[in-house]
Structures are given as structure tokens and as C-alpha cells.
C-alpha positions as a printed NumPy array, in Angstrom:
array([[-20.286, -12.477, -23.378],
       [-23.285, -10.904, -21.624],
       [-24.021,  -7.172, -21.768],
       [-26.624,  -4.838, -20.312],
       [-28.857,  -2.78 , -22.586],
       [-30.125,   0.187, -20.575],
       [-32.607,   2.874, -21.624],
       [-32.164,   5.811, -19.299],
       [-34.514,   8.458, -17.996],
       [-36.658,   6.53 , -15.517],
       [-36.826,   7.698, -11.913],
       [-36.16 ,   4.727,  -9.6  ],
       [-38.599,   4.164,  -6.743],
       [-39.477,   1.247,  -4.504],
       [-38.073,  -1.26 ,  -2.018],
       [-35.148,  -3.634,  -2.505],
       [-33.999,  -6.479,  -0.259],
       [-30.262,  -6.463,   0.408],
       [-28.339,  -9.733,   0.146],
       [-25.613, -11.13 ,   2.381],
       [-22.252,  -9.434,   1.908],
       [-19.876, -10.96 ,  -0.628],
       [-16.868,  -9.569,   1.256],
       [-18.077, -11.281,   4.445],
       [-19.299, -14.523,   2.878],
       [-15.923, -15.361,   1.315],
       [-13.828, -15.386,   4.542],
       [-16.687, -17.121,   6.385],
       [-16.667, -19.879,   3.755],
       [-12.891, -20.239,   4.173],
       [-13.356, -20.429,   7.963],
       [-15.559, -23.505,   7.521],
       [-12.337, -25.439,   6.869],
       [-11.508, -25.017,  10.568],
       [-14.611, -26.807,  11.904],
       [-14.241, -30.404,  13.071],
       [-18.011, -30.966,  12.944],
       [-20.505, -29.895,  10.245],
       [-21.011, -26.127,   9.947],
       [-23.789, -24.108,   8.291],
       [-23.838, -20.576,   6.862],
       [-27.11 , -18.805,   6.021],
       [-27.844, -15.576,   4.101],
       [-25.136, -16.55 ,   1.591],
       [-25.535, -14.552,  -1.658],
       [-25.735, -16.291,  -5.047],
       [-22.654, -14.831,  -6.739],
       [-19.954, -15.985,  -9.099],
       [-17.215, -15.477,  -6.484],
       [-19.164, -17.493,  -3.892],
       [-19.636, -20.35 ,  -6.35 ],
       [-15.924, -20.281,  -7.207],
       [-14.813, -20.503,  -3.574],
       [-17.3  , -23.297,  -2.808],
       [-15.911, -25.202,  -5.806],
       [-12.362, -24.621,  -4.553],
       [-13.199, -25.848,  -1.024],
       [-15.02 , -28.886,  -2.431],
       [-11.876, -29.584,  -4.454],
       [-10.081, -30.139,  -1.143],
       [-12.362, -33.118,  -0.614],
       [-14.649, -31.287,   1.815],
       [-18.345, -32.178,   1.392],
       [-20.211, -28.976,   0.451],
       [-23.981, -28.483,   0.082],
       [-25.415, -25.226,  -1.298],
       [-29.199, -24.951,  -1.248],
       [-31.084, -21.65 ,  -1.358],
       [-29.038, -19.202,   0.706],
       [-27.563, -21.953,   2.927],
       [-24.153, -23.627,   2.692],
       [-23.188, -26.637,   4.816],
       [-19.675, -28.103,   5.037],
       [-18.367, -31.388,   6.442],
       [-14.565, -31.34 ,   6.654],
       [-14.204, -34.99 ,   7.693],
       [-13.831, -35.945,   4.025],
       [-10.917, -33.576,   3.27 ],
       [ -8.189, -35.415,   1.342],
       [ -5.783, -32.758,  -0.061],
       [ -4.424, -29.241,   0.579],
       [ -4.153, -27.931,  -2.988],
       [ -5.845, -24.78 ,  -4.386],
       [ -5.082, -24.704,  -8.122],
       [ -4.375, -21.691, -10.318],
       [ -7.378, -22.491, -12.538],
       [ -9.722, -21.469,  -9.703],
       [ -7.603, -18.988,  -7.747],
       [ -6.836, -16.873, -10.827],
       [-10.473, -15.774, -11.079],
       [-10.712, -14.421,  -7.53 ],
       [ -8.132, -12.919,  -5.178],
       [-10.064, -13.993,  -2.067],
       [ -9.093, -17.614,  -2.773],
       [ -5.842, -16.914,  -0.903],
       [ -7.992, -16.982,   2.279],
       [ -7.886, -20.796,   2.362],
       [ -4.159, -20.604,   3.125],
       [ -4.46 , -19.685,   6.823],
       [ -7.13 , -22.227,   7.818],
       [ -5.502, -25.077,   5.861],
       [ -2.138, -24.398,   7.474],
       [ -3.616, -24.033,  10.969],
       [ -5.714, -27.184,  10.923],
       [ -3.767, -29.548,   8.673],
       [ -0.207, -28.232,   8.873],
       [  0.32 , -27.685,   5.153],
       [ -1.114, -25.969,   2.087],
       [ -0.309, -25.385,  -1.567],
       [ -2.196, -22.351,  -2.845],
       [ -1.731, -20.518,  -6.13 ],
       [ -0.843, -16.848,  -5.954],
       [ -4.096, -15.018,  -6.748],
       [ -4.464, -14.018, -10.347],
       [ -0.869, -14.911, -11.061],
       [  0.055, -11.424,  -9.852],
       [  3.503, -10.19 ,  -8.894],
       [  3.649, -10.779,  -5.163],
       [  4.456,  -7.187,  -4.242],
       [  1.78 ,  -5.478,  -6.309],
       [ -0.918,  -5.972,  -3.668],
       [ -0.338,  -7.015,  -0.096],
       [ -0.242, -10.808,  -0.463],
       [  3.259, -10.531,   0.983],
       [  1.638,  -9.271,   4.203],
       [ -0.292, -12.556,   4.491],
       [  2.915, -14.582,   4.144],
       [  4.976, -12.481,   6.579],
       [  2.213, -12.806,   9.173],
       [  2.069, -16.585,   8.833],
       [  5.869, -16.794,   9.096],
       [  5.625, -14.838,  12.351],
       [  3.575, -17.77 ,  13.713],
       [  6.217, -20.309,  12.73 ],
       [  5.147, -21.295,   9.213],
       [  7.768, -22.252,   6.655],
       [  6.811, -20.648,   3.361],
       [  8.251, -20.872,  -0.13 ],
       [  6.959, -19.311,  -3.331],
       [  7.641, -21.596,  -6.26 ],
       [  6.287, -21.581,  -9.827],
       [  3.42 , -19.276,  -8.881],
       [  2.375, -21.279,  -5.818],
       [  2.665, -20.641,  -2.082],
       [  3.984, -23.785,  -0.356],
       [  3.366, -23.554,   3.379],
       [  4.182, -26.039,   6.141],
       [  4.385, -26.09 ,   9.9  ],
       [  5.906, -28.713,  12.194],
       [  3.108, -29.476,  14.648],
       [  0.96 , -26.455,  15.545],
       [  1.507, -22.819,  14.673],
       [  2.935, -20.828,  17.591],
       [  1.297, -17.653,  18.868],
       [  3.286, -14.476,  18.323],
       [  3.194, -10.776,  17.479],
       [  1.994,  -9.762,  14.021],
       [  2.342,  -6.134,  12.927],
       [  1.029,  -5.312,   9.462],
       [  3.002,  -2.722,   7.475],
       [ -0.302,  -1.501,   6.026],
       [ -3.955,  -2.096,   6.783],
       [ -4.963,  -5.232,   4.865],
       [ -8.425,  -6.76 ,   5.115],
       [ -7.469, -10.085,   3.521],
       [ -4.257, -10.295,   5.534],
       [ -6.108,  -9.69 ,   8.79 ],
       [ -8.66 , -12.37 ,   7.884],
       [ -6.018, -14.939,   6.929],
       [ -3.899, -14.521,  10.062],
       [ -6.999, -14.44 ,  12.286],
       [ -8.105, -17.829,  10.931],
       [ -4.595, -19.205,  11.402],
       [ -4.116, -17.836,  14.926],
       [ -7.275, -19.379,  16.417],
       [ -5.656, -22.844,  16.349],
       [ -2.121, -21.686,  17.182],
       [ -0.451, -22.654,  20.445],
       [ -0.434, -19.669,  22.81 ],
       [ -1.534, -16.07 ,  22.305],
       [ -1.289, -14.042,  19.099],
       [ -1.473, -10.251,  18.978],
       [ -2.41 ,  -8.714,  15.612],
       [ -1.557,  -5.014,  15.365],
       [ -2.662,  -2.542,  12.675],
       [ -5.52 ,  -4.949,  11.974],
       [ -8.284,  -3.967,   9.571],
       [-11.537,  -2.91 ,  11.25 ],
       [-14.047,  -3.525,   8.445],
       [-17.437,  -5.018,   9.401],
       [-16.44 ,  -8.148,   7.485],
       [-13.562,  -8.658,   9.975],
       [-16.044,  -8.336,  12.834],
       [-18.338, -10.88 ,  11.165],
       [-15.462, -13.348,  10.793],
       [-14.331, -12.889,  14.405],
       [-17.892, -13.394,  15.653],
       [-18.235, -16.628,  13.661],
       [-14.882, -17.936,  14.923],
       [-15.849, -17.159,  18.528],
       [-19.149, -18.993,  18.043],
       [-17.083, -21.969,  16.811],
       [-15.111, -21.897,  20.076],
       [-12.275, -19.433,  19.347],
       [-11.139, -16.865,  21.911],
       [-10.764, -13.511,  20.136],
       [-10.883, -10.138,  21.905],
       [-10.343,  -6.573,  20.715],
       [-13.004,  -6.979,  18.022],
       [-13.756,  -3.675,  16.189],
       [-10.339,  -2.285,  17.126],
       [ -6.985,  -2.278,  15.313],
       [ -5.482,  -4.706,  17.857],
       [ -6.845,  -8.243,  17.975],
       [ -5.841, -10.67 ,  20.737],
       [ -6.267, -14.37 ,  19.938],
       [ -5.85 , -17.097,  22.551],
       [ -5.292, -20.289,  20.593],
       [ -7.511, -23.317,  21.168],
       [ -6.97 , -26.944,  20.169],
       [-10.061, -27.339,  17.994],
       [-13.164, -25.576,  16.681],
       [-16.663, -26.995,  16.306],
       [-19.356, -26.389,  13.729],
       [-22.32 , -24.063,  14.289],
       [-24.952, -22.105,  12.358],
       [-24.24 , -18.482,  11.448],
       [-25.83 , -15.812,   9.212],
       [-23.709, -13.658,   6.866],
       [-23.913,  -9.911,   7.62 ],
       [-25.848,  -7.643,   5.228],
       [-23.944,  -6.177,   2.268],
       [-23.231,  -2.535,   3.107],
       [-21.78 ,  -1.882,  -0.365],
       [-24.836,  -3.264,  -2.151],
       [-26.933,  -1.097,   0.168],
       [-24.972,   2.031,  -0.729],
       [-25.072,   1.162,  -4.424],
       [-28.889,   1.058,  -4.561],
       [-29.149,   4.249,  -2.515],
       [-26.821,   5.836,  -5.103],
       [-29.227,   4.665,  -7.822],
       [-31.979,   6.664,  -6.087],
       [-29.728,   9.702,  -5.714],
       [-28.623,   9.821,  -9.365],
       [-32.156,   9.368, -10.784],
       [-33.889,  11.709,  -8.317],
       [-35.879,   8.835,  -6.853],
       [-36.817,   7.229,  -3.554],
       [-35.523,   3.761,  -2.623],
       [-35.848,   1.827,   0.637],
       [-33.246,  -0.877,   1.3  ],
       [-34.296,  -3.625,   3.727],
       [-32.475,  -6.446,   5.574],
       [-29.468,  -4.171,   6.017],
       [-27.582,  -2.452,   8.86 ],
       [-27.485,   1.377,   9.009],
       [-24.709,   1.244,  11.63 ],
       [-22.232,   0.036,   8.989],
       [-22.972,   2.931,   6.621],
       [-22.423,   6.181,   8.533],
       [-19.652,   7.677,   6.359],
       [-21.626,   6.993,   3.161],
       [-24.991,   8.157,   4.531],
       [-23.412,  11.441,   5.623],
       [-22.341,  12.069,   2.016],
       [-25.843,  11.34 ,   0.704],
       [-27.258,  13.86 ,   3.187],
       [-24.605,  16.365,   2.12 ],
       [-25.852,  15.889,  -1.46 ],
       [-29.286,  17.074,  -0.335],
       [-30.997,  13.692,  -0.021],
       [-33.426,  12.94 ,   2.785],
       [-32.114,   9.822,   4.532],
       [-34.196,   7.948,   7.1  ],
       [-33.289,   4.709,   8.834],
       [-34.635,   2.02 ,  11.132],
       [-33.181,  -1.019,  12.839],
       [-32.68 ,  -2.96 ,   9.597],
       [-33.582,  -0.527,   6.789],
       [-32.445,   2.708,   5.135],
       [-34.484,   4.918,   2.813],
       [-33.104,   7.655,   0.561],
       [-35.437,  10.232,  -1.007],
       [-33.841,  12.616,  -3.527],
       [-37.249,  14.307,  -4.042],
       [-36.593,  14.818,  -7.743],
       [-33.754,  17.226,  -7.014],
       [-30.359,  17.378,  -8.672],
       [-27.754,  16.287,  -6.097],
       [-24.982,  18.549,  -4.879],
       [-21.47 ,  17.33 ,  -5.78 ],
       [-19.574,  16.187,  -2.659],
       [-15.85 ,  15.719,  -2.009],
       [-14.44 ,  12.751,  -0.092],
       [-11.329,  10.677,   0.541],
       [-11.349,   6.873,   0.696],
       [ -9.827,   5.463,   3.881],
       [-10.034,   2.226,   5.891],
       [-13.207,   1.595,   7.907],
       [-14.908,   3.392,   9.594],
       [-14.079,   6.153,   7.1  ],
       [-15.402,   6.326,   3.513],
       [-15.033,   2.909,   1.799],
       [-13.099,   2.563,  -1.448],
       [-15.817,   0.16 ,  -2.663],
       [-18.298,   3.081,  -2.819],
       [-15.967,   5.503,  -4.606],
       [-17.094,   4.747,  -8.168],
       [-20.822,   4.866,  -7.357],
       [-20.628,   8.236,  -5.576],
       [-18.44 ,   9.583,  -8.379],
       [-21.209,   8.656, -10.82 ],
       [-23.733,  10.649,  -8.747],
       [-21.281,  13.576,  -8.612],
       [-21.087,  13.579, -12.407],
       [-24.665,  14.931, -12.49 ],
       [-24.224,  17.024,  -9.36 ],
       [-24.361,  20.765,  -8.844],
       [-20.884,  22.3  ,  -8.609],
       [-17.647,  20.366,  -8.455],
       [-15.989,  17.904,  -6.083],
       [-12.601,  16.322,  -5.458],
       [-12.251,  12.58 ,  -4.855],
       [ -9.041,  11.157,  -3.39 ],
       [ -8.438,   7.405,  -3.682],
       [ -5.94 ,   6.314,  -1.022],
       [ -6.573,   2.555,  -0.872],
       [ -5.941,   1.135,  -4.361],
       [ -3.964,   2.392,  -7.308],
       [ -5.681,   2.176, -10.706],
       [ -9.148,   2.557,  -9.229],
       [-10.21 ,   5.35 , -11.579],
       [-10.583,   3.074, -14.591],
       [-14.287,   3.924, -14.804],
       [-13.45 ,   7.593, -15.45 ],
       [-12.84 ,   7.299, -19.241],
       [-16.071,   5.325, -19.587],
       [-18.098,   7.946, -17.694],
       [-16.483,  10.621, -19.864],
       [-17.69 ,   8.757, -22.959],
       [-21.192,   9.514, -21.669],
       [-20.449,  13.225, -21.261],
       [-18.966,  13.427, -17.76 ],
       [-16.409,  16.133, -16.953],
       [-13.699,  14.469, -14.834],
       [-10.005,  15.339, -14.57 ],
       [ -7.609,  12.851, -12.963],
       [ -4.209,  13.704, -11.536],
       [ -2.483,  10.885,  -9.68 ],
       [ -4.816,   9.598,  -6.965],
       [ -7.148,  12.608,  -7.167],
       [-10.117,  13.145,  -9.468],
       [-11.923,  16.458,  -9.902],
       [-15.546,  16.12 , -11.013],
       [-17.393,  19.114, -12.452],
       [-21.086,  18.336, -12.608],
       [-22.941,  18.355, -15.926],
       [-26.675,  18.728, -16.459],
       [-27.124,  15.56 , -18.504],
       [-25.404,  12.4  , -19.713],
       [-25.809,  10.737, -23.101],
       [-26.068,   6.972, -23.593],
       [-23.004,   5.352, -25.196],
       [-21.246,   1.972, -25.447],
       [-19.122,   1.524, -22.307],
       [-17.054,  -1.254, -20.751],
       [-16.944,  -2.356, -17.126],
       [-13.402,  -2.653, -15.742],
       [-14.045,  -3.98 , -12.223],
       [-16.858,  -4.906,  -9.858],
       [-17.742,  -1.506,  -8.372],
       [-16.949,   0.402, -11.573],
       [-19.534,  -1.746, -13.34 ],
       [-22.324,  -0.574, -11.008],
       [-21.27 ,   3.058, -11.432],
       [-21.685,   2.704, -15.206],
       [-25.084,   1.058, -14.768],
       [-26.498,   3.848, -12.597],
       [-24.981,   6.506, -14.883],
       [-26.744,   4.794, -17.789],
       [-30.035,   4.769, -15.848],
       [-29.794,   8.549, -15.499],
       [-28.569,   9.215, -19.065],
       [-30.585,  10.124, -22.139],
       [-30.971,   7.357, -24.713],
       [-29.498,   3.85 , -24.78 ],
       [-26.317,   2.569, -23.169],
       [-24.728,  -0.835, -23.686],
       [-22.51 ,  -1.934, -20.769],
       [-20.012,  -4.622, -21.778],
       [-18.064,  -7.07 , -19.567],
       [-20.819,  -7.349, -16.974],
       [-19.299, -10.561, -15.631],
       [-17.646,  -8.14 , -13.2  ],
       [-21.012,  -7.113, -11.739],
       [-22.104, -10.755, -11.448],
       [-19.189, -11.299,  -9.054],
       [-20.668,  -9.009,  -6.416],
       [-24.341,  -8.142,  -7.024],
       [-27.045, -10.783,  -6.675],
       [-29.928, -10.626,  -9.214],
       [-28.9  ,  -7.088, -10.14 ],
       [-31.097,  -6.596, -13.198],
       [-34.168,  -8.109, -11.489],
       [-33.708,  -5.83 ,  -8.48 ],
       [-33.261,  -2.754, -10.684],
       [-36.255,  -3.692, -12.852],
       [-38.401,  -3.937,  -9.703],
       [-37.44 ,  -0.309,  -8.993],
       [-38.511,   0.847, -12.447],
       [-35.255,   0.582, -14.389],
       [-35.352,  -0.243, -18.125],
       [-32.489,  -2.742, -18.151],
       [-32.095,  -6.098, -19.836],
       [-29.327,  -8.638, -20.198],
       [-28.351,  -9.444, -23.779],
       [-26.114, -12.284, -24.943]])
């Protein structure tokens, strides 16, 4: 199993090119199932999750080509509607093939993601939404069996909670439904906007984009097109956090400052100088120790849960103390004990964490517990004294393209060991 060996103490400076967003690429790949003619995606990041979903879609019989940052799909060769547990268990986003398979082909058999209990995360919201459009759904032996007689029928979908994956799944199903579908309490993340824009380019009729109410007028078919995946706002914020925690200056390019306002405000509150252009953001910490900042994670456009761990890591070395409230996911403070192993002072009570800044961290063996937590441990290690070994870095490979090469180009002393 791969690990990172990191020698801390270097100030990170330089320019880093941001990749396409993992959280956008995955639903866009699933949407390719809906195209009757060949479809091409560009700016697709090279990530473990992307490779897994491409393998899953190819397993449906669809002809997939992945060269450079470009993926092309031809659905005319599709010959089955089965997404097996062996692939779905490694990635929750695999459930996103359910909506497009059901909408275009009238049936699907998709494993529950990760073999999880259905109520533990809002997969049940996906199923209730599809049932509202006329789907017949059974859950049997860990699989979702979905069928529809003819076409799905437009209807009213009201989510009990904001769910990004649920919004994406029902949006892909509704575009081929008969009649009009109204989706209320829809997620508003930029990845939803990217999906809606792709579907409209394919011939869908979606309005209300960027709001919590989406109106979808069903069409009979969608065509292929060429479309570029939006820049990864979370990767952008992660590298800016690396500058903040090491006192450095990093410019991120090929990104979109408009998707980052809540995070950039927190960096400025820390005392960083943040400048931005049309497709770049630069953060200069000017060698200063950051000020600890409090925040609460909330659905977009508020502070994203996927940046919570990285900003917590910066707070660990901040001046003063801060309170962090995690309102999106339970169990998303699993990086806290690992940061504390390095000398952090963090107290957790329920969904709140209080961080009291310390002047220095000490390298130690630590273990990544999830994708974003893994990056928080890496940047903490970059700012710590001595050596840190980060275990279970397969998590980081799921969401960060060429992470060690990008960090090395900024001056980090990091290497992958086997």
C-alpha cells in the first residue's frame, strides 16, 4: 500500500494548474449514457474514481475511449443494464448510472453503493424521486432493481434534504421523461450547474439552473456533443490552503474564482492577500502566521464541507482559536485524532470542533481516513517539523490528480513510497 513520506518546513511558492473537477466529471460521465450519438468530454481528470466509473460504463457494453484528458462514448453498443457490487462498492457516485439507465432503457440493476444501509446516507432520496416519476423500484440482496413501463412520467419531486447526488440522478432521469418535472429543494452546487449545462447542450430543456427549483421539460431523445468539465474548486482551495499553512505564495490557474467566494473570504479573514483574475487565483500569506477563523459548513453557495478538513489544518497553526461546525456529514472529523498526533489542540463535541492554534506541529505517522482528510494531513505535514508518513493515500488518489508532482513543483519535500 502506498504512503507519502513528507519532510516539513519548506515554504510553498509557485504556480499550479488546476484539473477538471472530480465531482463534476462523475455525473457528466454518467450522463453520456443518455446520448444517442457519440459524445465527448474534455478536461477530464486522471483519477481512480474516474477510471472506476469509465470501467463500470464500459461494462454496460458502451464503447469508451479515454485518451489524454478526453473521454468519448458510443452508446449504440450497450447490451446490459447491470452495475455490479465489485465496482460500485469502491465509489458512491456509481449510483448515478441508475437515473440515465432507467430513463433511456427502461430498466437498471445497480448495487447499493458501498453495501451501505440504505438510510445512512440519502440514497433513499434518489429512489423516492425516481418513484415519483413512475419507476417501480425494489431493493433486493443489496441491489436496486428499477423498471418503468414505457417512459418515465414527469412529476413533482421534493427532496427531504439537499442532496447533490439525488439532484443529479433525478435530473438525468427527468430529461427523457414524458411531460414536465419540477425538482424542489434541489442542490445548487456548481457541479449541478455543469451537469444541467451539458444536458441542455445535448438537447434537454432545463430551466431554473443555479436555483433550488429546477424545471425539466422532457424530450424524446438526446444527442452527443463536446463539453469541457468545469475546474475543480476544491482542488483550487486545497492548494491555496497549502500556501496559507506554509506562509507561502501560490497561484492557481485554469480555475474559476466565482465558485470560491465563501472559501476566499475565509482566507482573507486569516490575513492572506488574495488576488484573482478571470481564470486564476493567487494567495500570498507573506510569511505570516494565519489567524484562526470560525465557519459552518452548509450547502452551496455557503462554505463547502469538502474544504472543512483543509481549513481546519490551517487553523491548527493559527493565531487564537476557532469553532468549526460540520452540518453536512456525520463522522467528518476523523482527521482530528491524526492532526492531534502531530501536536494539534482540537476538542470535538458532537458536530462542533474547537481549534486552539499552536505555534508548531511535529512530524508523526498518520493515517488518511477519507479524500479531503488526506489532503489536510499532507499540508499539516508540509508545515510540521521533521518527517511525517501518511498512510492510506489511496484516498487522495481518488480526488487529486498528480498530487505529489504538483506539490513538488511548489517546493514540497514529498515522495511516494511503496
